[in-house]
C-alpha positions in Angstrom: -44.5 -80.2 -62.1 -47.3 -80.1 -61.8 -53.5 -87.2 -61.7 -51.3 -90.1 -61.9 -53.1 -92.1 -64.6 -52.6 -92.8 -68.3 -53.2 -90.0 -70.7 -56.7 -90.0 -71.9 -56.8 -89.5 -75.6 -60.3 -88.3 -76.0 -60.8 -89.4 -79.5 -61.1 -92.6 -81.5 -58.3 -93.6 -83.8 -59.2 -95.0 -87.2 -56.4 -97.1 -88.5 -55.9 -97.0 -92.4 -57.5 -99.9 -94.2 -58.9 -101.3 -91.1 -62.5 -100.2 -91.6 -63.2 -99.7 -87.8 -62.4 -97.2 -85.1 -60.1 -98.4 -82.3 -61.5 -97.0 -79.0 -58.7 -95.4 -77.2 -61.1 -93.9 -74.5 -64.7 -94.7 -74.3 -65.6 -91.8 -72.1 -66.9 -94.1 -69.4 -63.7 -96.1 -69.0 -60.0 -95.9 -69.7 -58.1 -98.5 -71.7 -54.7 -98.9 -69.9 -52.8 -100.5 -72.7 -51.6 -98.1 -75.3 -52.2 -94.9 -73.4 -49.3 -92.5 -73.6 -47.0 -92.3 -70.7 -47.9 -89.2 -68.9 -45.1 -86.8 -67.8 -46.6 -84.8 -64.9 -49.2 -87.3 -63.7 -47.6 -87.5 -60.1 -49.3 -84.3 -58.7 -52.7 -85.6 -57.9 -51.4 -89.0 -56.9 -48.7 -87.4 -54.7 -51.6 -85.7 -52.8 -53.4 -88.9 -52.3 -50.3 -90.6 -51.0 -49.6 -87.7 -48.7 -53.1 -88.1 -47.3 -52.8 -91.8 -46.9 -49.4 -91.5 -45.2 -50.7 -88.9 -42.7 -53.8 -90.9 -42.1 -51.8 -94.0 -41.2 -49.5 -92.0 -38.9 -52.3 -90.3 -37.0 -54.4 -93.6 -36.8 -51.4 -95.3 -35.3 -50.5 -92.6 -32.9 -53.7 -90.9 -31.9 -56.7 -93.0 -32.8 -59.2 -92.6 -35.6 -58.6 -89.8 -38.0 -61.0 -86.7 -38.0 -63.4 -86.1 -40.9 -61.2 -83.4 -42.1 -58.9 -86.1 -43.8 -61.1 -85.9 -46.8 -59.6 -82.6 -47.7 -57.1 -82.0 -50.5 -53.3 -81.4 -50.4 -52.6 -78.5 -52.7 -49.5 -76.1 -53.0 -50.8 -72.6 -53.2 -47.7 -70.5 -53.4 -44.3 -69.9 -52.0 -43.1 -67.1 -50.0 -40.1 -66.5 -52.2 -40.2 -63.2 -54.2 -38.4 -62.7 -57.4 -36.6 -59.5 -58.5 -37.8 -59.7 -62.2 -40.7 -60.9 -64.3 -40.2 -64.5 -65.3 -40.9 -64.1 -69.0 -39.4 -67.4 -70.1 -41.6 -69.2 -67.6 -44.7 -67.3 -68.9 -43.8 -68.1 -72.5 -43.5 -71.8 -71.7 -46.8 -71.7 -69.9 -48.5 -70.0 -72.9 -47.0 -72.5 -75.3 -48.3 -75.5 -73.4 -51.8 -74.0 -73.2 -51.6 -72.9 -76.8 -50.6 -76.5 -78.1 -53.3 -78.1 -75.9 -56.2 -75.9 -77.2 -54.7 -75.5 -80.6 -53.2 -78.4 -82.6 -54.3 -80.9 -80.0 -57.7 -79.6 -79.7 -58.1 -79.4 -83.5 -57.0 -83.0 -84.2 -59.6 -84.9 -86.4 -61.0 -87.8 -84.2 -61.5 -90.1 -87.0 -58.2 -89.7 -88.8 -55.2 -91.7 -87.5 -52.8 -90.3 -90.1 -53.3 -87.0 -88.5 -53.5 -88.1 -85.0 -51.6 -85.5 -82.9 -50.2 -87.9 -80.3 -48.9 -90.7 -82.6 -47.6 -88.2 -85.2 -45.8 -85.7 -82.9 -45.1 -87.2 -79.6 -41.9 -89.0 -78.7 -42.1 -92.8 -78.8 -39.2 -94.5 -77.0 -38.9 -97.3 -79.8 -38.7 -94.5 -82.5 -36.1 -92.5 -80.6 -33.8 -95.5 -80.1 -34.2 -96.9 -83.6 -34.6 -93.7 -85.4 -37.5 -95.2 -87.5 -41.2 -94.8 -87.1 -43.5 -97.4 -85.8 -45.7 -99.2 -88.3 -49.4 -99.8 -88.7 -48.9 -103.5 -87.4 -47.1 -102.2 -84.4 -49.8 -99.7 -83.6 -52.5 -102.2 -83.9 -50.4 -104.5 -81.5 -50.5 -101.6 -79.1 -54.1 -100.7 -79.3 -55.8 -104.0 -80.0 -53.7 -106.4 -77.9 -52.1 -104.1 -75.3 -48.5 -105.0 -76.3 -46.6 -102.0 -75.1 -43.2 -103.4 -76.2 -43.9 -104.2 -79.8 -40.8 -102.3 -81.0 -39.5 -103.7 -84.3 -42.4 -106.2 -84.5 -42.6 -105.3 -88.1 -39.1 -104.4 -89.2 -39.9 -104.4 -92.9 -43.1 -102.3 -92.6 -43.5 -98.7 -93.7 -43.6 -96.1 -91.0 -47.1 -95.0 -90.2 -45.9 -91.3 -90.3 -42.9 -91.3 -92.8 -42.3 -87.7 -92.4 -42.1 -87.7 -88.5 -39.0 -86.4 -86.9 -38.5 -89.1 -84.3 -36.0 -87.6 -82.2 -37.1 -84.0 -82.5 -40.4 -85.3 -81.1 -38.8 -85.3 -77.8 -39.1 -81.5 -77.8 -42.7 -81.6 -79.2 -43.8 -84.0 -76.3 -42.7 -81.4 -73.8 -45.7 -79.2 -74.8 -48.4 -81.8 -75.3 -50.9 -82.9 -72.5 -53.5 -85.5 -72.2 -56.1 -83.6 -70.5 -56.8 -80.2 -68.9 -56.2 -81.4 -65.4 -52.8 -82.8 -66.6 -52.0 -79.4 -68.3 -53.2 -77.4 -65.2 -51.1 -79.4 -62.8 -48.0 -78.9 -64.9 -48.3 -75.3 -65.6 -49.1 -74.5 -62.0 -46.0 -76.3 -60.7 -44.0 -74.6 -63.4 -45.0 -71.2 -62.2 -44.7 -72.0 -58.6 -41.1 -73.1 -58.9 -39.9 -72.1 -62.2 -40.1 -68.3 -61.7 -37.5 -68.3 -58.9 -35.2 -70.7 -60.9 -35.5 -68.3 -63.9 -34.8 -65.3 -61.5 -31.5 -66.8 -60.5 -30.3 -68.3 -63.7 -31.4 -65.5 -65.9 -33.6 -65.7 -69.0 -31.3 -67.3 -71.6 -29.7 -69.8 -69.2 -33.0 -70.7 -67.9 -34.4 -71.2 -71.4 -31.6 -73.8 -72.0 -31.9 -75.3 -68.6 -35.6 -75.9 -69.1 -35.3 -77.6 -72.5 -32.2 -79.7 -71.6 -34.0 -80.7 -68.4 -37.0 -81.9 -70.3 -34.9 -83.9 -72.8 -32.8 -85.4 -70.0 -36.0 -86.5 -68.2 -37.4 -88.1 -71.4 -34.0 -89.9 -72.1 -34.3 -91.2 -68.5 -37.7 -92.7 -69.2 -36.5 -94.1 -72.5 -33.4 -95.7 -70.8 -35.6 -97.9 -68.7 -38.3 -98.6 -71.4 -36.3 -98.6 -74.8 -38.7 -101.1 -76.4 -41.9 -99.2 -75.5 -44.1 -97.9 -78.3 -46.3 -95.9 -76.0 -46.1 -92.1 -76.8 -44.7 -89.9 -74.1 -46.3 -86.4 -73.4 -46.2 -83.8 -70.7 -44.1 -81.0 -69.4 -43.3 -82.4 -66.0 -39.8 -83.8 -66.9 -38.8 -80.2 -67.4 -41.0 -79.0 -64.4 -39.2 -81.6 -62.4 -35.8 -80.1 -63.3 -36.9 -76.7 -61.9 -38.1 -78.5 -58.7 -34.7 -80.0 -58.4 -32.9 -76.8 -58.6 -35.4 -75.2 -56.3 -34.8 -77.8 -53.6 -31.0 -77.1 -53.7 -31.2 -73.4 -53.9 -34.2 -72.8 -51.5 -34.4 -75.8 -49.3 -36.2 -74.0 -46.5 -38.4 -71.7 -48.5 -42.0 -71.8 -47.2 -44.5 -73.4 -49.5 -48.0 -72.4 -48.4 -49.9 -75.7 -48.8 -53.5 -76.6 -48.2 -53.6 -79.8 -46.1 -57.1 -80.9 -45.0 -58.4 -77.5 -46.1 -56.0 -75.8 -43.7 -53.1 -73.6 -45.0 -49.8 -74.7 -43.7 -46.3 -73.5 -44.5 -44.1 -76.5 -45.5 -40.4 -76.1 -46.1 -39.5 -76.7 -49.7 -37.0 -79.5 -48.8 -39.8 -81.6 -47.1 -42.3 -80.8 -49.8 -40.0 -81.6 -52.7 -38.4 -84.5 -50.9 -41.7 -86.1 -50.5 -42.7 -85.5 -54.0 -39.4 -87.2 -55.2 -39.8 -90.2 -53.0 -43.5 -90.6 -53.9 -42.5 -91.2 -57.5 -41.0 -94.6 -56.8 -44.4 -95.6 -55.3 -46.8 -94.3 -57.9 -44.9 -95.3 -61.1 -45.3 -99.1 -61.1 -49.0 -99.4 -61.8 -50.1 -95.9 -63.0 -48.5 -95.8 -66.6 -46.8 -92.5 -65.4 -43.3 -91.9 -66.8 -42.0 -91.7 -63.2 -38.3 -92.2 -64.3 -38.7 -89.0 -66.3 -39.7 -87.2 -63.0 -36.8 -88.6 -61.2 -34.5 -88.0 -64.1 -35.5 -84.4 -64.5 -35.3 -83.7 -60.7 -31.8 -85.1 -60.5 -30.7 -83.1 -63.5 -32.1 -79.9 -61.9 -30.5 -80.6 -58.5 -27.2 -81.4 -60.1 -27.2 -78.3 -62.2 -28.0 -76.3 -59.1 -25.1 -77.9 -57.1 -22.7 -77.2 -60.0 -23.6 -73.5 -60.1 -22.8 -73.4 -56.5 -19.2 -74.4 -57.3 -18.6 -71.4 -59.6 -18.2 -68.0 -57.7 -19.7 -65.7 -60.4 -22.8 -67.9 -60.9 -23.1 -68.5 -57.2 -23.0 -64.8 -56.3 -25.8 -64.2 -58.8 -27.9 -67.1 -57.6 -27.4 -66.6 -53.8 -27.2 -62.9 -53.0 -30.8 -61.8 -53.6 -32.7 -60.3 -50.6 -35.8 -61.7 -49.4 -38.5 -61.0 -46.8 -40.9 -63.3 -45.0 -43.5 -61.9 -42.5 -41.8 -58.6 -42.4 -38.4 -60.0 -41.6 -35.4 -60.6 -43.9 -34.5 -64.2 -44.6 -32.0 -65.9 -47.0 -32.6 -68.6 -49.5 -32.0 -71.4 -46.9 -34.8 -70.0 -44.8 -32.6 -68.4 -42.1 -33.8 -65.2 -40.6 -31.0 -62.6 -40.0 -29.6 -59.2 -40.7 -29.1 -58.0 -44.2 -31.5 -60.6 -45.8 -28.7 -61.9 -47.9 -28.4 -65.6 -48.9 -25.4 -67.5 -47.8 -24.3 -70.3 -50.2 -22.4 -71.9 -47.4 -25.5 -72.1 -45.1 -26.6 -75.6 -44.2 
């Protein structure tokens, strides 16, 4: 789950009674202050970090890097077949796309009162206090870049009096700040989510996904409770599926383009690197990196908990798999029978 920059709200916001348009994004530049915290922005940044780490390692050990280092790092697919169609994952992907091209795409660029992000996305200050932000607080955010203007105007009227501040945590999970942001999240959701759904079952996976996304958002709010920057993106929930995948399929091969060459990278290395990278990309990128970490930890903890219950464990760890014509288990071990062993290292 699935760039690492602020969300670009590609529209101006006209504040009531202000008589002018506040430029949230001027096409040619990106105003850092006031951009919603992006859930899911770590994918492109992770690729860049991965490239830089490999470049540094090769330069130190083998001289100058080859020109191929300009190529991308991109996960194509995993060699981890499922036993059923991942309908819930497909539905979540469709919902993300529909919201992006539907309500978000139809937002009036000159009407703040109908601005889709401020009106429907979760805002930490609103979730904590249970009351909406005011016009003065919004102006403080967009005009002065004060991201922590929570309760600056405690007696003011909420800009959106009918907003469901805490329900917005769920709405935020289906909103995105750009088509690349959307594409990255839905790609990672399909890559890892279909296997997690296959083992949890449709109903349990549906609950797991939503609770994972909520937990991820709460993790972000816990470290920035005074923030009035909206949070959007599906990757808190996607990170939860990645955490579960890492526990259940640590050695599943992830076919990954590295320098335009297709490599098979074990899931434990791929996902481990992704998790570690969040601590390095979060500080200056306006990415809600703690939501990624919180979602991943929730998913991994849930997967470990499942392993402790025999009935759930048997369901999650007894599916046959094949790789290059040979059977292998969910831990990546080749062997007879092709059945996964929950006790395998």
